[in-house]
N, C-alpha and C positions, 0 to 999 in steps of 0.2 A: 588404560587405552593409550596414554602417551608413550608407555614403554613399547607397546606393539608398534605404534607409529614410528618411533625411533628405530626399532629393529628393521622395519620395512624401508625406512629412509636409507639405512646403511646398506641394504641390498640393492636399491635402485641404481641402475647405471647412471654415471655422472653425465649430465648434458654437455655438449660441446660448446661451452661458453667460457670465454677468456675472462681474466680478472678485469681488464679494461672495459670489456663489453658489459660485464655485470655492474661495474661502477657507473658507467654512463647511463645504464638503464635504471638502476635501483638506488644507488648511494645518494643520500641527502646529507648535506653539511649543516651542522647546527649553528645557530646564531651565537651560541655561547662559546663555541670552540673554533669558529672560523671567521675570518675577516670578509669572506665572500659566501655567505650562507645560501643554501638552495641546492639545486641539482649539481652533482659533480660533473665536470666537463673535462675529459682528457685532452680536448683540443686546447685548453688553457695551458697545459704543460705537456705538449706532445712528446717530449723526450722521455716521459715516464711510461709511455705505452709499451715499449718493448720490454722494459724491466718488469712491469706488472704481468705481462703475458708469459714471461719465463716462469712466473710463479703459478701459472694456471695448471690445473691437473692434466690438461690435454697436452702439455709440453713436456718433453723428456728430461729437461734440465732438472738437476737435483740440488744445485747450490748456486745462489746468486749473491754476489758481493757488490756493494754500492758504497764507494768512497766519495763524499760530496761536501759542498759548502752549505751554508744556511740559506733559507728562503727559496728553496727549489721545489717544495711540496713533498719531500721524502716521507715525512711522518704520516701525512694523510694517505699517501700511497700505500704505506705499510698497513694501515688500518683498512684500506680497501681490500687488501688480501685477507685480513682477518674476517671481514664481512663476507667475502666470497666463500671462505671455508665454512662458515656457519650456515650459509644459505645454499651453497651449491655442492660443496665437497666435504661433507661432515666427517670429522675424525678428531682424534686427540691433538691438541695444539698447545705449545708452550711459548709464552711471550716473556722475554727477559729484558728488564731494564737494569741500569747500572746499580741501583740500590733499592731497597724496599721503600724508601721515601719517594724516589722518583717514580716507582711503580704505583704507589698509592695515588700520586698526582695524575699519572697517565690514565689510571683506571677511572678517576673521577672526572677529568677534564677532556679526555679523548674517547675512551671506550663507551662510557655510559651515554654521553651526548650523541654518539654515532648510532647507538641502538635506539634511543628515544626518537631520533629524527628520521630513521629509515624504517618504513613499515614492514619490509621483508624481514628485518631483524627483530622488530618488536613482537612479531608473531611467534618467534622461536625462542626468545629469551624473556623469562618472566620479569616483572618489575622487582628491583632489589628490595623494596619495602615489604613485599609479601612474605609470609612465613614459609620456610622451607622452599624458597623459590629457586634455589640453585644458582642464584645471582648474588655473589658477594664481591668484595674488593679483589679477592685473590682467585676466584673461580667463577666462570660463566658457563653453565650447562645449557645445552641445546639438543634437540633430537638428533641422535647419531654421533654425538661427540661432546667435547668440552674444551674450553680455553682456560688453561692455568696461567696465572700471572705471578711472576716472582722477581726478586732482585738478584743480581749476580753476586751479592754478598751473603746469600742464603744457601748453604749447602743442602739443607733439607728440601728446599723448593726445587733444586736442580736434579735431585735423584729420586723424585717422587713417583714417576710412572713412565711407561713407554709413550713415545711421542712420534707422530707422523709429520707434523708441521712445526717448524722451529723458527721463531722470529727473534733474532738477537739484535736489539736496538742499542745504538751508541756504545759499541763494544770497546772503544778506546777508554771508556770510563770504568771498565771492569777491573777488579783486583787481579793481580798476577797470580796469586795463590789463594785458595779458599780453604781456610781452616786445616791446612796441611794435606788436603785431598787433591791438589792440583789446580789447574786454571779452570775457571767456570765455563769457558767455551767448550773445552774437551768434555767436561762433566755433562753439559747439556747435549752435546752431539752424541754422546754415548747412549742417550735415551732414544735415538732414532734408528739404532742398528737393526731392529727387528722388522723395519718397514722397507720393502724394496722400492716403493714409490714415494719415498720421503721428499720433503722440500725444506731447505734451509736457507734463510734470508739473513745475511749479515750486512748491517748498515751502520755507518758512523761518520762523523766529522773527525778528521785525523788530529793527532796531537804532535808529539815530538819525534823527529827522525831517529830511527833505531829503536824506538819504544812503541811506535804506533802499530797496533794489531791490524787495523783495517788496511794500512799501507802494505803490510806483509801479505795479507790475504789477497789484496788487489794485484800485487806484483806476481802472484802465482796464477793469474788468469791471462786471458788474451788482451786485457787492458783496452776496453772500448771507450772511445771519446765521441762526443756528439758533433758531427761536422755539419755546418750550415752554409748555404750558398751566399756569396756576396751579391747584393742587389744590383751592382754595377757590372760585374764581369762573370758572375755565376760560379766563380771558383769556390770549391768546398773547403772549409777550414774549421778547425776547432777554435773556439774563442779563448784567447790567452790574454792575461792582464798586460803584458808588455806592449800589446798593440792598441791599448786604450790610451789616448793622448789628450792632453788639455793644457791650457795656458796656466802657468804656475800661479796659484792663488785664486784661480777661477775654475773650480770644478764643474761649474754649470756649462762650460765650453767643451765638455768631454765628447769625443767622437771615437768610434772604433775604426781603425785603418786596416783595409784589406791587405793581407800579406802578399797577394799576387799583383793587383793593379795599383795599390797604394792610395786608393780613393777613401775619403772619410765617409763613414756610415753613420747616419743619424739613428737614434734609438727607436724612432717610430717604425723602422723597417724590421725590428726584432720579431714581431708577431709572425710576419710572413716567413722570415728566415727560420724560425723554430718549426713552423708547420712543414717546411720543405726539407728539414734536416734529417739525418740518418746516423745511426751508430756505426762507427768504423773501428775495427780492431787494430791496435798498434802492433800487437804480436799475433798475427793470424796463424802462425805455426802452432800456437797454443790453444786455438779454438777447439772447443769440445762440445758435444751434445749435452754433457752433464754438468758443466760448470761455466759460468759467465761472470765477467767483472766489468763494472762501469765506473767512470769518473765524471763528475760534473761540478763546475764551480758556479759561483753566484752571478756571474755575468749572464748566465742563461735565464735568470729569474724573470718571469713574465712582466710585461709593462704593468705598472701599478703596484708592484711588489718592491723589489730592491733594484734600483736603477743604476746605470753606469755613472750618473752624477753622484749618487750615494757612494759608490765604490771609490771614485776619485776623491771625494770629500773625506771619507774614512782613511784613505791612504795618506793624505796630507796631514790629517789629525794625528796619525800614528808615528810620524817622523820624530826620531829622537827618543822614542819610548819603546823599549823592546817588548814590554808586556802587551802594549797595543799592537805592535807589529806582529807578535806571535798570534794574537787573537785574529787579526786581519788575515794572516797567512792560513790559519786553520779554518776559519768560518766563512771567509769570502773566496779565497783561492782554492779551498778544499785540499790544501797541501800540508805536508808536515813541516814543522819548524825545526831548523837546524840549530841546536844549542851551540853557543859560542864558548864551549868549555875548554878548548885547548889554550893553555896559558901563553900569552905573548912572550916573546923573548925578552928577558929582563935587560939585556944589553941595549935594546932599542929604547926602552924607557930611560935607562941611565944616560944614554947619549943625548936625549932630548930634554934633559933637565933645564930649568930656567933659573937665571941668577936673581930671583927676587928675594926679599928679606923675610926671614922667619918671623912669625907673629906680627906681621904687618899686612893685613888683608888688602887686596886691590880694591879699587872703587867699584868694581863689578860685583863684589860679593854682597849678597842680600841677607844671608843669615848664616849662623855657624852652629854645627853640631859636633859631638865627640863620640867616638866609639872606643870602648874599653874592654881589654882582654886581661883576665886575671890568671896569674901563675903562682906557684908556691912561694917564690922569693922576690916577686916584683909585680907591678901593674903596668901595662903598656897602654898608651893612649894616643890616638890620632885625632887632631883637631882639624876639621874640614870646613872650608867656606863654600857655600853653594850659590850658583849664579843662574840666570835665565838659561833655559834649555838643558838644565841639569848638568851644566859644566861645573867643575869643582876645582878648588885650589887646596892643596895640603898646606895648612898654615903652620903646623908643627907636629912632630912625632916625639913623644916623650916616654921614657922609662923611669918609673918611680920605684927605686929599690926598697926592699924591706920584706919581712915576714908577713904574708897576707893574713895570718891568723892573729896578728897584733893590730892595735889601733893606729899606730903612727903612720903607716903607709896609707891608710884610708883617710886620715886627716889631710895628707898631702894631696890626695885625689879631691877631697872636698874643697881645697883651695883652688883647684882648677875650675870647679863649678862656679866659683865666685869671681873668676877673672873677667876682664874686659879687654878688648883689642881695639887699637886705634887704626881705623881705615886710612888709606892713602890720602883721602880728602879731608881727614881730620875728624870724621865722625867716630863715635865710640860705639862698639858692638859688644853686647853680652853674649854668653853662650846660650843659645836658644834651647838646646836639649842634649842631654848625655844619655847614651844607652850602654848599660853594663851587662856583660855576659854572666849568666848564672851557672855556667857549666862546671865551675870549680869554686870552692869556698862559698857554696850556695847561701849558707846562713849569714856569713859575713856580708855578702852582696845585698841580701835583703835588709840587713840592719843598716847598711850604708844608704840604700835607696830610701829608706823610711825617714832619713834625716831631712829629706827634701820633698817639696810638692811634686806631684806627677808631671807638672808642666816643666820641670827642670831636669829631673833624673828618673829614668825608668829601668827596671830589670828586664832583660830579654833572654830568650832561650832559642837556640837554633833548631829548626825542623827541616831536615833535608828534603822531605817529600812534599812539603807545603808549597802550593803554587802561587801564594800571595807573598808580596814583599813583607808585609806585616799583617798579621791577623788581629782581630779584635781581642783586647786584653781579657784575661781570665783571673778571677780571684782564687787564691790558694791559701791554705793554712801554712803558717811558719811555725817551726818547732825549735825548742831549746831543751837539751837533755831529755829528748823523747816526749816532751809535752807541748801541746799547742799553745802558742803565746800570742798569736795575732794573725792578721790577714794581710796579703800583699797582692797587688795586681801585676801580672806578668804578661809581656808581649811576646808572641811567637814570631820568629823571623824565618822566612823561606830562604835558607842559606843557599841552596842550589840555584834558585831563581836569581838571587842577587849576585852570586859569583858569576853566573853566565852573563848577566847584564854588564857587570864590571869588566869582565874580560873582553866583551865586545867594545866597551868604551876605551879600554887601554890600547886596542888595535887601531883606533881612529888616527888619521893623519890630518894635519892642517891643510887648508886650501893653498893654492899657489900664491894668493895675496896675503897669506899668513893667518887668515881667519880660522878660528877654532870651531869645529862643528859641534852640534848639541851632544852632550855627554862627554866631551873631551876632558881629560884629567890633567891638571897642571901640577908639577912637582918642583920643589926647590932642589938645591944641590945636596941631596941626601947621598949616603954612600951606597956601594954595591949591595951590601947586606940587606938594606931596606927593600930594594927592588927584587932581590931573590925571595925575600919573605912574601912580598906582594903577589908574586907569581908562583908561589910554592906548590900549588895544587893543579891537577888537571883531571878531566873526566875520563874514566875508563869504564868499559862495559864487561860484565861477567854474565855468563849464561846460567840462569836458574830455571830448571824445569823447561828448558827449551826457549826461554824468553831472555832477551838482553836486558840486564838491570844496570843502570848507571850508578857509579859511585865516584866521589871525589877522593883522589889519592895524592899524598904528598910526594913531591919529587925533590924537595929541599927540606932539611930537618926542622926548620923554623917557619911558621906561618902566621905569627902574631899580627904582622902588618896587614895581611889579608883579612883576618878576623876583625881587626879594628875598623878597617874601611867598610866591611859588611855592616857592622853595627852602626857606624856613622851614617851610612845610607839608610838603614832602617829608621834611625832617629829623624832623618830628613823626611821620610815617608810619613811618620807620625805627625810631624809639623805640618805636612800637607803639600809637599813639593809636587806630587803627582796630580794634584787637583787645582793648583794655582792658576788664576786667570791674570790678565794684564793688570787689573787694579791691585791684585795681591802683590805682584812684583813691584809695582811702583811704590806701594806703601812700605814694603820691606827695604827697598833700596834707599829710601829717603827718610825713613821714620825713626832714625836714631839721633841722640843728643849730640851737640858739638863737642869737640875734644875737651878733656879735663883741663888742659893748659889754658884754653880760651875761656873757660868758665871759672878759672881761678881755683879749681879743686886740685888737690895733690894726688898724683897717680901712685898706685901701689907698685913697687918694683917687682918685676916678674923674674922668678928664678929661671936661669937658662936650663935647657934640656939636659938631663944626665946622659942621654943617649948619644947626642952629637958633640 
């Protein structure tokens, strides 16, 4: 009987009901998946009405692109469309998440609660716990159609069946190539070719400029922005972050200033402004019946969700931290982050060297790390002092000559681990942590690191695609003559992320009063070769299957100084520099012993650098 009913449902003409109408009439939000459970109200997020209605079967639009920030209701809107398809416009649908893991989470925390809370859907999708229900994590059957759920990292899931409705969620998290078969978006879109009345919905928070898929898709549309009227002069304008102003250090004073009349707008007016807003195309000459693109940042988030005060506070909190600024740019502004990958001119760094003494940390230095690069005939080391705001001083750069397959040069490096430095104010500072690259002489590096506790020396491995400065360590087996001889913990370093951060810091300039901004890098009077090594690489993009893929390319034959600084920064991250609070800085700045002369202890003579 259910098969006959499904057949009849497929033949029945679709009622003239839009997605927003359906959601306002039938969609219920579950208390387990929503901060505002109960009946869906499009009036809460009126900017979503047009986007939803473009996905309605009664609208001729075939493709909708939505580039957005967080906290604007985009995820629930997408599931409104899923519910509409199940109830009003049955047919085969494919929902793609970045990975199978995120897909399982979405199925459990989004899809299932929506079905359970919405009677119209409960009638059409059997409980997942019943036998042969057609309701599993990866497939939801209903009369007249099915919803298949898969991850963008599963080629099998993307080529499984013809699809009329395609929901591509968070597409900037998709892999660029899938098992040698091409990009997952093209694979999924190929499933819709047999349907003349297909619908494709692409939505995502953007990532990095030049690599963001959602930005590329959005720029190929008429680029619609939501214009809202000023409550003072009625001038229509899109909300942009530059017009949000507040007193420095007081985000609670945030007001939005009209670009026309200049009056400050309190956030209590936002509800009315949103209700009276409308979408306006920036590129009307590209407007089409069949494709529409929308951009929305988090300043539009309804009252009670993400406020202008929250945005001001998050902006202040992100200053001096490129990782936080990138997150803010992507998730709040809904914009791509521009990587600071172009190397600064080495001459500028050479010209602004400072005449401070090597191996004599300034009184601002709170702790010291070292980054180590291993070559065939030498080991190179940079010793870096770290200050508040992630400012840094290069304390020394050393080259330890010797065959790195022999023990002698590693003993010389071990001596560096045991060194202490006398700060300008007479306090003695030990080396807090050394990070040693395992890319060359891997076995020797492991042997060296195992001489010390992990709180003193760690082995690291660069991972260009990793988005974290340092990932949690992993235990691996070490071998000798092909046999497993022990275990060692290794830390992965996001080399591309750290290089981009460093090059941004190297471009910083002092203020007019001479104050150094957060992230500023101080260098002593090293020679030109050091600065050429430090800026030896730059980002270039090559096209792979139609997508720009970034890669770091040498423009100078030696890059050891760059690698050493990357690993010294990674060591600082392991120490906790990205999490330090005021009390941490105070403890580090004052928590060292008085000088050895003052305490009557004899200082060990430090060998001068072989490099300088």
